[in-house]
Steps between C-alpha positions, in 0.01 A plus 500: 500500500668214671864493571704198401640297786862568579746219558739548784859382449663304780770691682842451346737284697798688634806453283755269654858612488633158592673325207337184378729198510495245225446151634689233310311185414814297560782520749759754384788347696505177692628693803221764496146473634208654310516813718873548425627374835785251528408136467739310723575158354531198726546219246416150609790257478439218252744210545589313187774394264577850375508654847751234607721566200479876541587472868811298413604756237425797728706383796784407266495853356493654849804295595675601178422869553643478852815306409601673174690787673703237692588292194832604345615430144857590405540668836196726455135479605278327249304825461627839618354828371758743635344827386740719702812351342324452165557125481239236418591137560296212359619147575873574498500765226537865597369769266582870510238758398722594205450152354176612342497239225534209743241641739261570211536146365441360849182706548368415152556128563301525825213684330481257208505209746201653679317538168573139407396355837179703494415391145551135598386480862295814559536666841693213655743756646222682688347194660810292564812716533420870549633617842168677566306176462760281668529708817131596514363149463771299677622732775258778589164329441599185695600725793165679472313170499698386805398800707140501372450129561444408137817297443454232238171632365532876455198720456359734762529427870188347656530720805628851562878505522631612837688828512822345631503264204481792258786678676710182513441443128622851415810449718584174320442673166739780603773253600472309172491822295808626687683178419398512133612864478848398621508216248398743228775743603760220486455490122625860482770524769620142550472275803828616656395866512151405615637296789706796622199730477272259687734473799610865485327819604242644256672838545809356329300425183185715506424469127500120509287506815246731337492280187426190711225678691348637177501156335352347815225761496424437133478125559266554793281726287497246218440177690280640779283744304553513122535124447338360184438853373866510396419231243164648401571874497874572508676223307511566123557135412131411521414775254774387264361148478255606230805568283724218619235225495321349204213252472743208529683615815456293816247654738269396781162468331143387564351254252169669416392227260517247778391716792202697361219531578571489870272314733496384858369156404632268235264458209500477123435874478792620713875496463761379743528833686279490809563871574658427837724808458796319654714631214407855603551482874839331458636751248775720656403791273124457548388437141259251347699297248172400334476854360793427269862613487555808717807711572456429874562128446853410609484136388544360852268200436320524836169496310612180326571326831167619644298389196675163476407431863134580430500287185637207702220540756220504243657221294573703189829511308763756594604780268194724493753771590846414375822618344427526129474765229209698363531329163508152651190562711303664221578278201754242616793665319812415705750665270848546652708630207393848394679818381584653840619168640744479209595869495577539871746206520671621182547849645611353832755275328645797309522716812658223710750426223601866486524510880717189509724640224541829684584318823749273323683796343470715810826668594660427837489873575320811386688828445360850464715808435336837560574864571590620846203611708457881502830552322480800266854470365521252210880479512800669664858560393748348741881500439447526125248213495126521440318330788142370481344402833219247474323245716514124450243265648572126509246236598648160580246240384701204627466351846864555596715808553670643190780754447462735202747720313466742208740585218504667156525285185741589215559863595825562689431875525199435728498342846204405720480411865232464761517691826514158661702277270486211506142515632363212706128426467327229702281233347169643387599851605518830313773757554564848362827693486671776305658441157786732401607515134819694410566570131761697307361801308592345164239227552208739456344612176209745488484504877460128569660159461359149502693247704450134588505404868562146616352382830600156626501292814781278370266202500156472341434861413681697229304776328593788270296821499535793262478839667517857371725732701507877465793733441598833341427599139764580237797330660670462168512128530469276201229237505 
């Protein structure tokens, strides 16, 4: 009896407890390497017509941002967001937080304008006017190129950068960020206050000092480390473009019909793209525009300038990469009028009309009458009169000082006076004082009476407000 041969199994491999990582076939983010480490972008500078125009726009915007706090309209800064005093000034008009309708109309008009500009011109804001792009590409990167020896061409340095150059670059960054933080603060406190704080001791204004240092630190973090990731990761606008854009919106696009298939040599079987990758190495967000429209694209047109230069060298027509629309590149449809381009201007016109109407009928002052703070007693009896103690708040919307007085209309049995009457309120200021209303008992019915108060400055403002005052029940008075 023969025994059957036995097969021996190979020893089992020890189980690995290390998690297996999925390897993406494509780059997940333009600022990440395949192993998940940071990909530091050093875009090559591509001179051209669009770079020249963008540089002109950028430096004009930087000058405007710096000068706006110093420009005064109607005696006030062009823009002042005085959060502490609850006043918001835009080009000579001051809004109080209680003017919710005006502020809402203003915000809606800004939002609709953004929608309209995006539908027409794509991400023109991101590439041409966004402060992140303007300061990154025209202040911080040029300084970096200066210290790394790549001025005028960009890209990576050919030799290792000396340590003192790195330190000097950070110092210059800190000085510029410190200056920009002060400029930013001027929009909230005004130039006059800022000047006093700059030349005064930080211990006299610790909150303002801490705000400046915090803003400086955030700018250093952004422009030294985070950089283009703000556009790619943090900013929601890029993700909204799928909703705000359509196939006819202006974008930076690659003409696949003309460029494909790519080839290093010109022949009948290849397109105009020679796969030089100049459009990739010049992109400030590190994408390949030939892959189609991507949320990382900020519409800066650096790839257009780079490609046009290459086309000139190889004697081929410009425009392989150009400002166009998806529809125009795919089937030649250059439609301009479409539903959203009609709808957005119509909404904007309605909102601006309502805003203009509200501004035209805007009162010269705003008056609020309210209960006394922490006052449990609704009324008191004083010398046979029923006294209601209230608060009156007057906001002078004019630019000059006004004197206000209060009185009761068509009711001789009731008198009203402010604690400070007449009350003087400066231009653009808000003031609060007590309001004392004395009424005879016969005025009240069922424990209350409705009176009409008149507040006037004897000039432009004359307003009547109905107010309920409280008193005793069952006084025996006839209505």
